[in-house]
C-alpha angles and dihedrals in degrees: 000000000000090000093057090046092053092047091050093048092046092048090050092049090050093049093049094049104036129055088193091056091049088058094051112105091207089067090054089049090060094061100077097046091047092049088055091056093068125203120060093342090061092047090053091044091055090051090045090053090051092049091049093048095046096042094243141337121323113248108284091014122142133201121223117264117240090249091054090054092049094059097052116123112275124050104039090106139344094279098048118105135169088232109061090209089069094059115104117236095225111064117243122233091256096051100076091048094053119113106247122188116246116253116243 
């Protein structure tokens, strides 16, 4: 999962910073497989698709930092899912040991 997240973030960073990269069809081909990964990779893929369709970021727009993508729902432990309906009521043994970000 971490590998797909890094690929998604790197592709997004390339698309934002390089007009040449935005014109590369291989970057567009990454969007669908990354969307299927779920979690932070899918979040980055959605933003990548938007950047590719619009020809770049809108003025004042920001991409998500890699750390922001890592803490998206789904993938922090074995009972974490983007869709809350998929989370089991009884915590799994891995869940309490997961690294959760501190609330502000």
